[in-house]
N, C-alpha and C positions, 0 to 999 in steps of 0.2 A: 503492501498501501503505500502511495505517494504521501510527502508530509509535505509536501512545496507547499499546502493551503497553512498550515501548523503555523498562528500567531511568533514570532520571532521571541526566544527568552527573556525577560526584565530585568534591565543590569541593575547594578546595586545602586548606581546613582538616582537612575529615577528612581528608586524606590526613596531615598533622599531626598528627590524634589518633591515630591509626593505626600512625606510625610513632614517637610517645609510647606508647604502649601496649609497642609492641614493646622499644624501649629500657629501657624496664621489667621486664618479662619477663626481659629475657638478666641485667637484677641479680640478678636471686633465683639460688640453689644450686641450684635446682629444673632449670635448663636443661638441655637432652638434645638429641643428635643428632636427632630428629624436630624438635623445637621449629627447630634450627637449618636444619633441607632446610625447614619449613612455610615460616619465614623469608626461607631464597632465593626457593620459587616467588612469596612476595609482590613482595620485589624485581623480580625477574626480569618481573613484570607491568608494570610501566612505567617510566622512568625517573623519572616525578615521586615515587615511590613511592621511587627509590634516593637521591636527592639531600634527601628528605626524613628519611628513618634515618640519612646518613650526619652532614649539617648536625646533628637532635637529639643522635646517640652522641656524634661527638664536641664538639659545646659543651655536655655533661653532664659526660662523662670530663671535661674541662678545666677547668672550674667546682669539680666535688668537690675534686681534686686540690688547684685554690689554694687551696678554702674551707680545708680540713683543712690546709696552711701556715701563711696567716694568722690565723688563728682565733684569740686573745688568751686566753688562761689566764680562766676565770672562775671568781669568785668567790659566781654566786649557784646555786639549788638549782637542777638542772636538769631540764628541762621534758621528757618523753617527745616524740620525734618522732611525726609523725600515721604510721600503716605502710605508707601509699602516697606514693608522690613525683608522683602523679598529676597534681595540683596543682599543681605547680612547673612540670613538664614538657607539657602537653597544647596549651599555645596559646605559640606559634613566639614572638610579642612576649613571653610572660615569659621562656622562656629569652633573650633576650637584653636582656630588662632585667637579667638576675643574671648572665650573661657582661662585662656594661658594668659593670656594680657594681662590676667584679673589677678592672675597667678592659682588661679585654680585647672579645672581639665572636670572632663565630661564624669568621671570617675566622682567624681562630687557628688554625684546624685546619688551614692551611695554613703554619702558620710552623717553620720549622725546628727542631728540639729535639733531642738529643742527643749522638753522640759523629758529628766532622766527618772525612772520608776526600778525600784529593785526588792527584791524579797531575801531575805535571808536561807538558809538551810533551812527544810522543816517551814517554811513559812510559808501563807499563799496570802493574796489581796488582789481587790477589784477595784476596777476604776471606772469614774463615768466617764467621760470628755464630753467637750462643748458640746457633741451635734449629738449627745442622746446615744453613742457607739458605747457601748462596756469591755473592756477586757478583766480576763482574769489570771493574773500571775498566779507561776506554778511555783515550787521549791526553787530557788536559788537562779531567781531570772533577772534580767538588765533591759530594757529596754528606752528607747526617747519614742516622745509621741511630741509630732508638730502638726501644730491645727491651725491653718490662719485666715480660715474664710474659704479659699481657693485651694486648698487644695489640703488633702489627710492623708500626711506620711508615719507611717511609727517603722523603728531600725529594731527588732528585733536581736537583740547585740550575743544575750545567748539564753539558752533556758526554753522555757514551754510558754505560753500563752494560747489561753483559749477568746474567740474574738467572736460576739455577739455588734454587728455592724447595720444600722441606717443607715438604708442604702438612698446614695444621689447621684445619680446618673452624671450630673452634671463637677459635681465633685468627688470623682473615685477615690476610694477607701484602697492606698496598697501599702502594703508592709514586704520590708526589704529585712533577708535573713541569707546570713553567708553569702554578701551579694549578689543576691536571686530575687522574682519580685514577684509577690501576690498580690491581687485585685480581686475585688472583693466587684461579684454584680448579684448581690444583694441576699447573705447569707451568715451563716453563724460555723466556722471551722476552729479548729486548733493547729499551731505550730510550735514543733520542737527544734529545736537548731541543737548540737553539738560538734562546733567546730566546722567544717567544709560539706556536715552530713547534715539532711535539709529536711525536716517530715511533714507534711500537710496533709491534715485527714478532714474531710468534708461532713457536714456534721447535717446540713441545709441548704440549701439552694446553689449555691454557684460561682468558686473561682475559676483564674485566670493564672493560671503557672507560666511565668518564663523562668527558664532556669541559663545555666552557661553552657551547654554541651548544644549542640542543635536536634537531638530529637528530646531535650528536656523543656515542651511547651505543650502545654495542653489545657483544655476546661475540665476543673474536675467538677463533678458532681455528687450528691448526697450517700454518703458511703467509700468515696472512692480512697484510696491511701496511695500517697504519692512518695518518695523515697529518693532523693539525690543527693550526689555526692561525686566529686572528683569530676571521671566523665559518665557514668554510670547513671541511670533513670526507671524504674520503676514503677506503673503503675497497675493496682492492686484494688476488688471492691469487696468490702467486708458486707457479712448479715449486721444491720442495728445492732443486734445485744450485744453484739463483739468490740462493735464502736465503741456501744454504752462502757459495756466493762474498760474498754483500756482509755475512755474520760473518766472515771470513778474520782479523780485526782479532785474532782471539782467540789467532792463532800468532801473531801477528806483521807479517801477508802482507797485500800489498793488491792484488786479483784482479781482472780488467779483460775486459770480452767485447763485444767493437764499443760502445766507451763515447768519447767525446764529449772533446776532448784542454784543453775545458775544467772539462770534473768530473773529466776525473785530477788537474788542476794543482790545480784545487780540498780532492779529498782529502791527497795528499801536503803541504799546506799545512796541513793540521788537526795534522800529526804532527812537523814539521819547521820548525828558524827560518831556512833558506833556504828562502826563497818562490820559487815559479814563475809567471811570469807571460807570460799566452799574450796577442803584443801585439793579432795581429788579426783578424778574425769569421774568416779563408778558412782559417787553422790553427785558433783554437777549435773547426769543428765537423768536421775530422778525427778519426777515430775510431782505435784502438788495443786490442790484445789483449795480452796481457799477466797473467805474476805476479811480484811485486815485495815487495823488504820495504820495512817501510812507511819504513823509514829512509835510504831508497838513489835517491835524485833522480835521484843523476848515471846511474845504469842507464836511467830514465826518460827522462831530455837525450840519451842517445847513443839509444835508439832512435827519439827523434822526429827527429833529426841522421841517420842512416844507413839506416833504413828507411823514413822521411815524408819526406826529403830537405828537412828543415824546418831553418831558420838557430836557431841557440843561443850566445848571449850570456850569458858567466856573470861577473857580474856582484860574486862575492862572496857577500852577506845574497842575491844577487838573478840569476834564471836565467830569460833571456827568452829565449821562445820567440818567432821570427815565419816566416812563408811567403818 
């Protein structure tokens, strides 16, 4: 079959130019719900579209803000600005040059700003943002929130957080974690980050995930669990009861169903200064069922001893479990 009628592939520069058009149009006061829907349609066509748009949009917003802050008073007559900003943002190199000239780079989009919130080991905390959205912070978590009325961004630096977002199509709610982006499309979702490893679980609605690798881009629906690390990306669907068990930390509980002791110990260690060590491989492979308070390490140790017949040695800040 001849491919002479196939349209030519779209170049990276053409995508950048189109993204620049969208950024420019979004700045106008005439931006409407219809425009937002058209933008969402274009963004959904390709991960390359999304990446080009949010990089240009983030870089331009940061550049505009910093220019206003840094520009010294002028004693010369003002020259009217050209009516269009296209010459500034239509080329990606031009954007980079503008931002770098101010001492920043496009990667500044991922730089933490705003107010810092944190929890200590074993602590949980709930935040209510100005727009009515809520964030539940799990143990040993640090995040920053920046909401200025036109943008809503959260930087999850470490730990785990559950998001209940008040949707606003004109002002997307974004979570940046491990230099990857999650965009709310009207939903409730959980995000956990540990170094370069990122896990996202969607409870209600939909979120859009834009990761580092080419394959790490997806729209996630209820029950979807995405895991991204380095160049790896996986997406699985789990039943609602299992998802609820994984999120039982929100009520101060840990729920396990045929869970290996090694994994159980790792979970308890996230919440407690007294650490559990499962010393040998045979014991690590044994599984357990049960629901425990996140701070009740001793209850887990008693079950390991009385039900599984394992040896338990309490050494103060360490509990050693062995076969």
